[in-house]
C-alpha positions in Angstrom: -4.1 -59.1 5.3 -4.0 -58.9 1.5 -7.8 -58.5 1.4 -7.6 -55.7 3.9 -5.0 -53.9 1.8 -7.1 -54.3 -1.3 -10.1 -52.8 0.5 -8.0 -49.9 1.7 -6.7 -49.3 -1.8 -10.3 -49.5 -3.1 -11.7 -47.2 -0.4 -12.9 -43.8 -1.7 -12.6 -42.4 1.8 -8.9 -43.5 2.1 -8.3 -42.0 -1.3 -9.8 -38.7 -0.4 -7.9 -38.6 2.9 -4.7 -39.2 1.0 -5.5 -36.5 -1.5 -6.1 -34.1 1.4 -2.7 -35.1 2.8 -1.1 -34.3 -0.5 -2.8 -30.9 -0.6 -1.4 -30.1 2.8 2.0 -31.5 1.8 2.1 -29.1 -1.2 1.6 -26.2 1.1 5.3 -26.6 2.1 6.7 -25.7 -1.4 4.0 -22.9 -1.5 5.3 -21.6 1.8 8.8 -21.6 0.4 7.6 -19.6 -2.7 5.8 -17.1 -0.4 9.0 -16.7 1.5 10.8 -15.9 -1.8 8.1 -13.3 -2.6 8.6 -11.8 0.9 12.3 -11.7 0.4 12.0 -10.0 -3.0 9.5 -7.5 -1.6 12.0 -6.7 1.2 14.7 -6.1 -1.4 12.4 -3.7 -3.1 11.8 -1.7 0.0 15.5 -1.7 0.7 16.1 -0.3 -2.7 13.3 2.2 -2.1 14.9 3.3 1.1 18.3 3.8 -0.6 16.7 6.0 -3.2 14.8 8.0 -0.6 17.9 8.5 1.5 19.7 9.9 -1.6 16.9 11.9 -3.2 14.6 12.9 -0.3 12.0 11.2 1.8 8.3 11.7 1.9 7.9 15.4 2.5 5.5 17.3 4.8 5.7 21.1 4.9 4.3 23.1 7.9 4.6 26.8 8.4 5.7 29.3 8.7 5.2 29.7 12.4 6.0 33.0 14.2 7.9 32.5 17.5 8.4 35.1 20.2 10.9 34.4 23.0 9.9 36.0 26.3 11.2 36.0 29.9 9.5 34.3 32.8 10.4 35.2 36.4 10.1 32.4 38.9 11.4 31.4 42.4 13.4 28.2 42.7 13.2 25.6 45.5 15.7 27.6 47.5 13.7 30.8 47.3 16.0 32.5 44.8 14.3 34.5 42.1 15.4 33.5 38.7 14.5 34.2 35.0 14.1 31.6 32.3 13.2 31.9 28.6 10.0 30.5 27.2 8.5 30.6 23.7 5.2 31.7 22.3 4.1 30.4 18.9 1.6 32.1 16.5 0.2 30.7 13.3 -0.6 32.8 10.3 -4.1 34.1 9.3 -3.6 33.1 5.6 -1.3 30.7 3.8 -1.2 30.3 0.1 0.8 27.6 -1.6 1.1 27.3 -5.4 3.3 24.6 -6.9 4.3 22.4 -9.8 5.2 18.8 -9.0 7.6 17.4 -11.6 7.9 13.7 -11.4 10.3 11.0 -12.7 11.2 7.4 -12.0 14.5 6.4 -10.3 15.9 2.9 -10.5 18.0 0.7 -8.2 18.7 -2.4 -10.2 15.4 -3.9 -11.4 13.4 -1.8 -8.9 11.9 1.5 -9.7 10.5 4.3 -7.4 8.6 7.5 -8.3 10.2 10.7 -7.1 9.4 14.3 -7.6 10.8 17.8 -7.5 8.3 20.4 -6.2 8.6 24.1 -7.2 6.5 25.9 -4.5 5.7 29.5 -3.8 4.5 30.2 -0.3 2.9 33.5 0.7 0.5 34.8 3.4 0.2 37.0 6.4 0.3 37.0 10.2 -2.1 39.0 12.3 -0.4 41.2 14.9 0.6 38.7 17.7 -2.0 38.9 20.5 0.3 38.1 23.4 -2.2 39.2 25.9 -4.4 36.1 25.1 -1.5 34.0 26.4 -1.1 36.0 29.5 2.3 37.4 28.5 3.6 40.8 29.7 4.7 42.8 26.6 7.6 44.1 28.5 9.0 40.6 28.9 9.0 39.8 25.2 12.4 39.8 23.4 11.0 41.3 20.2 14.5 41.5 18.5 14.8 37.7 18.7 11.5 36.9 17.0 11.8 34.4 14.1 9.8 32.5 11.5 10.3 28.8 11.1 9.2 26.3 8.5 8.9 22.6 9.1 10.3 20.3 6.4 10.3 16.6 7.0 13.6 16.0 5.2 15.5 19.3 4.6 18.1 17.4 2.6 15.7 17.7 -0.3 15.8 21.5 -0.3 17.3 22.5 -3.7 17.4 26.3 -3.5 18.6 28.9 -0.9 15.3 29.9 0.9 15.0 33.7 1.1 12.2 35.4 3.0 10.6 38.5 1.7 8.4 40.4 4.2 7.4 43.8 5.3 9.4 43.1 8.5 12.6 42.7 6.5 14.2 40.1 4.3 16.4 37.2 5.3 17.8 33.8 4.5 16.5 30.7 6.2 19.0 28.7 8.2 18.9 25.2 9.6 17.5 25.3 13.1 16.6 21.8 14.3 13.4 21.7 16.3 12.5 25.4 17.0 8.8 24.5 17.5 8.1 21.3 19.4 5.6 19.0 17.8 6.6 19.9 14.2 9.2 18.2 12.0 12.7 19.7 12.0 12.6 23.3 10.8 14.5 26.0 9.0 14.2 29.5 10.5 14.8 33.1 9.7 14.9 36.1 12.2 12.3 38.8 11.9 14.3 41.5 13.6 12.3 44.5 12.4 9.3 43.2 14.4 10.8 44.8 17.5 11.4 48.2 15.9 7.7 49.1 15.5 5.8 50.9 18.2 3.4 48.0 18.6 3.2 44.6 16.9 1.9 44.8 13.4 0.8 42.5 10.6 3.5 40.4 8.9 3.2 39.7 5.2 5.6 37.1 3.8 6.5 35.1 0.8 9.3 32.8 -0.2 10.1 30.1 -2.8 10.9 26.5 -2.0 12.3 23.9 -4.4 12.1 20.5 -2.7 12.8 16.9 -3.8 11.0 14.0 -2.3 9.7 10.5 -2.8 6.1 9.4 -3.5 4.3 11.7 -1.0 4.0 15.5 -0.6 1.9 16.8 2.3 1.1 20.1 4.0 0.0 21.2 7.4 -3.0 23.5 7.6 -1.3 26.1 9.8 -3.2 29.1 8.5 -6.7 30.2 9.7 -7.2 29.6 6.0 -4.8 27.4 4.0 -5.1 27.3 0.2 -3.0 24.9 -1.8 -2.9 24.5 -5.6 -0.8 21.7 -7.1 -0.3 20.7 -10.7 1.7 17.7 -12.0 2.1 15.5 -15.0 1.7 12.4 -12.8 -1.4 10.6 -14.2 -2.5 8.6 -11.1 -2.4 10.7 -7.9 -3.9 9.5 -4.6 -5.1 12.3 -2.4 -4.4 11.5 1.2 -4.6 12.9 4.7 -7.2 14.8 6.8 -8.6 16.8 3.9 -9.5 16.0 0.3 -9.2 18.7 -2.4 -12.2 20.8 -3.2 -11.4 20.6 -6.9 -9.4 18.1 -8.8 -8.8 17.4 -12.5 -7.1 14.1 -13.5 -6.4 12.9 -17.0 -3.6 11.1 -18.9 -1.6 14.3 -19.0 -1.5 14.7 -15.2 -3.6 16.3 -12.5 -4.5 19.6 -10.9 -5.8 19.8 -7.3 -6.9 22.6 -5.1 -7.4 22.5 -1.3 -9.1 25.2 0.8 -8.8 24.3 4.5 -10.1 26.3 7.5 -8.5 26.1 11.0 -11.7 25.0 12.6 -11.1 21.3 12.0 -7.3 21.0 12.7 -7.7 20.4 16.5 -4.9 22.8 17.7 -5.0 26.5 18.3 -3.5 29.5 16.5 -1.3 30.4 19.4 0.2 28.5 22.3 3.0 28.3 24.8 5.9 26.1 23.8 5.1 22.4 24.2 1.4 22.7 24.8 0.3 21.1 21.5 0.8 17.3 21.1 2.8 16.4 18.1 0.2 13.7 17.1 -2.5 16.4 16.7 -0.3 18.3 14.3 0.7 15.2 12.3 -2.9 14.0 12.0 -3.9 17.3 10.3 -1.6 16.8 7.3 -3.1 16.5 3.8 -1.6 16.2 0.3 -1.0 13.8 -2.6 0.7 10.5 -3.0 2.2 9.5 -6.4 0.1 6.4 -6.5 1.6 3.3 -8.0 -0.9 0.5 -8.8 -0.6 -2.6 -6.5 3.0 -3.7 -6.8 4.2 -6.9 -8.4 4.9 -8.4 -5.0 1.6 -7.5 -3.6 -0.2 -9.1 -6.6 2.1 -12.2 -6.3 1.3 -12.5 -2.6 -2.4 -12.2 -3.3 -2.2 -14.8 -6.1 -0.3 -17.2 -3.9 -3.2 -17.2 -1.4 -5.3 -19.0 -4.0 -2.8 -21.8 -4.5 -4.7 -24.2 -2.3 -7.8 -23.6 -4.5 -5.9 -24.4 -7.7 -4.3 -27.5 -6.2 -7.5 -28.7 -4.5 -9.6 -28.3 -7.6 -7.1 -30.0 -9.8 -6.9 -32.9 -7.5 -10.7 -33.0 -7.2 -10.9 -33.1 -11.0 -8.5 -36.1 -11.2 -10.4 -37.8 -8.4 -13.7 -37.4 -10.3 -12.1 -38.8 -13.4 -11.2 -41.9 -11.3 -14.8 -42.2 -10.0 -16.6 -41.4 -13.3 -14.0 -42.5 -15.8 -13.2 -46.1 -14.9 -9.6 -45.0 -14.1 -7.0 -45.3 -11.4 -4.2 -42.7 -10.8 -1.2 -43.1 -8.6 -0.6 -40.5 -5.8 2.7 -39.6 -7.4 0.8 -38.5 -10.5 -1.3 -36.2 -8.2 1.9 -34.9 -6.7 3.5 -34.0 -10.1 0.3 -32.1 -11.1 0.5 -30.2 -7.7 4.1 -29.3 -8.3 3.2 -27.9 -11.7 0.5 -25.7 -10.1 3.1 -24.5 -7.6 5.6 -23.7 -10.3 3.1 -21.2 -11.8 3.6 -18.8 -8.8 7.4 -19.0 -9.0 7.3 -18.3 -12.8 4.9 -15.4 -12.2 7.2 -13.8 -9.6 10.4 -14.1 -11.6 8.9 -13.0 -14.9 6.9 -10.1 -13.5 10.1 -8.4 -12.2 11.2 -7.9 -15.8 8.2 -7.9 -18.0 5.3 -6.4 -16.0 2.6 -8.3 -14.2 0.1 -8.7 -17.0 2.5 -10.3 -19.5 4.1 -12.4 -16.8 0.8 -13.7 -15.7 -0.2 -14.7 -19.3 3.1 -16.5 -20.0 3.1 -18.3 -16.6 -0.5 -19.4 -16.8 0.0 -20.6 -20.4 3.2 -22.5 -19.4 1.6 -24.1 -16.3 -1.6 -25.0 -18.2 0.4 -26.6 -21.1 2.5 -28.6 -18.6 -0.5 -30.0 -16.8 -2.7 -30.6 -19.9 0.2 -32.2 -21.7 0.8 -34.6 -18.8 -2.9 -35.2 -18.5 -3.1 -36.3 -22.1 -0.8 -39.2 -21.2 -2.4 -40.4 -18.0 -6.1 -39.6 -18.5 -6.5 -41.5 -21.8 -9.7 -39.9 -22.8 -9.7 -36.7 -24.9 -12.8 -35.4 -23.1 -11.0 -35.6 -19.8 -8.0 -33.7 -21.2 -10.3 -31.0 -22.6 -12.0 -30.8 -19.2 -8.7 -30.2 -17.5 -7.9 -27.5 -20.1 -11.2 -25.8 -19.5 -10.8 -26.0 -15.7 -7.3 -24.5 -15.6 -8.2 -21.8 -18.2 -11.2 -20.9 -16.0 -9.2 -20.9 -12.8 -6.4 -18.7 -14.2 -9.0 -16.3 -15.7 -10.8 -16.1 -12.4 -7.6 -15.4 -10.5 -6.5 -12.6 -12.9 -9.9 -10.9 -12.8 -9.8 -11.2 -9.0 -6.4 -9.6 -8.8 -7.4 -6.8 -11.1 -10.7 -6.0 -9.4 -9.3 -5.0 -6.0 -12.6 -3.5 -4.8 -14.6 -6.6 -5.7 -12.1 -9.3 -5.0 -13.9 -10.8 -2.1 -17.3 -10.7 -3.9 -15.8 -12.4 -7.0 -14.1 -15.0 -4.9 -17.2 -15.8 -2.8 -19.4 -16.1 -6.0 -16.8 -18.3 -7.7 -16.4 -20.6 -4.7 -20.2 -20.9 -4.5 -20.4 -21.8 -8.2 -17.7 -24.4 -7.9 -19.3 -26.0 -4.8 -22.7 -26.0 -6.5 -21.2 -27.7 -9.6 -19.6 -30.4 -7.5 -22.8 -31.0 -5.6 -24.8 -31.3 -8.8 -22.4 -33.8 -10.4 -22.4 -36.0 -7.4 -26.0 -35.6 -6.3 -27.0 -39.2 -7.2 -23.7 -40.9 -6.3 -23.9 -43.5 -3.6 -20.5 -43.0 -2.0 -20.9 -46.1 0.2 -21.0 -48.3 -3.0 -18.2 -46.6 -5.0 -14.8 -48.3 -5.1 -11.7 -47.6 -7.1 -10.3 -51.1 -7.6 -12.9 -53.6 -8.2 -16.3 -53.9 -9.9 -19.2 -52.4 -8.2 -22.7 -51.4 -9.3 -23.8 -47.8 -8.6 -26.3 -45.4 -10.1 -25.1 -43.3 -12.9 -24.8 -39.6 -12.1 -27.9 -38.7 -14.2 -29.9 -41.7 -13.2 -30.4 -44.8 -15.4 -28.7 -48.2 -15.3 -25.8 -49.1 -13.1 -22.3 -49.0 -14.6 -18.9 -50.5 -13.8 -17.1 -48.3 -11.3 -13.4 -48.5 -12.2 -10.7 -50.6 -13.6 -7.1 -50.9 -12.5 -4.5 -49.1 -14.7 
């Protein structure tokens, strides 16, 4: 029995299986660390929602839309003639939006969220509403009840009284709920003078809108031609939605962007009967700008944690190779301590990055973890060359991880190339090793890695 135990202790295969078990075992604390990252990320989004609820959510502006109520005669199931009201909606020929996006950062505890206040001037014109195209009898239209409505995703962010100026009369916008189905909630203003003309005429309009929101500002291309010009001091915009700007200028002082969008690509008509246009089509046509924030601390920490098994596995592999090549024997508990030191890096990175920024937190955490492992290795590896090898290995791994996290577009390529290089190095170092003859506890002859005379395999520590 004692001989069997000795052989098991000396077996390279058993050692490798046990190291693999330890790697899997260390995934438990890594899973707990990832849970902490998730929890902190959830707290960030909770804080973000609190700021959005108080300041204004992501905003989408659509309109104005001209609505004409009209009467429809019909016969009910009992044969009685009745009249109900329906709505015809018309979109403008031209919409011009000019605006300045002033930005700032709001805080909730340690969390920060970019917000903005948009000073917008909207102007344009409607063609005379062609109700005949919709099959509506002009005599059935309630011209005196016509109104313009503007969709605003979160009207709580409106900071000024909205006053319409038009050739059909002036007026003040009022909250109206959903006046045009398929759009966000709207504010509306009557256009009473439209019914005082002998026949429908062109409507020219303009109004100012001061609107606060969080992160994103978007517009719907409701005009046959929609032109938007935005300027802002925010230095890192992300242009999003169905259309990109035709012209954009971005520098450290901010950005300027101009969109010119035609109605041909928006996938809904310029006039329709109420409820005929799906809301999804309208929402999918939005375009605008997002106040881009580089990958958040929690996203970077999550991505970094996915490489934990690589760090732990390679560290363990290095120690195992020291045992094979360096006439040394290490206890599994020593492997475990090194694994815990590698895991601790991710917890340090998360906690520090919430206060100092990711770059500095990464440098401090990597230096602390490396110092811990290398200092411990100096006591158990005995040879200075082995300690320096561990130092070079960890420095290379942490440098590789940082470059991978920074190079989002090339992360997969960098990772694949690095793994290929690591595997090639291991295969090269062990290419002449006769694994069947290698033991970890007793003397055994085996070819040296570079060829040459046999050497003693290990000794017991």
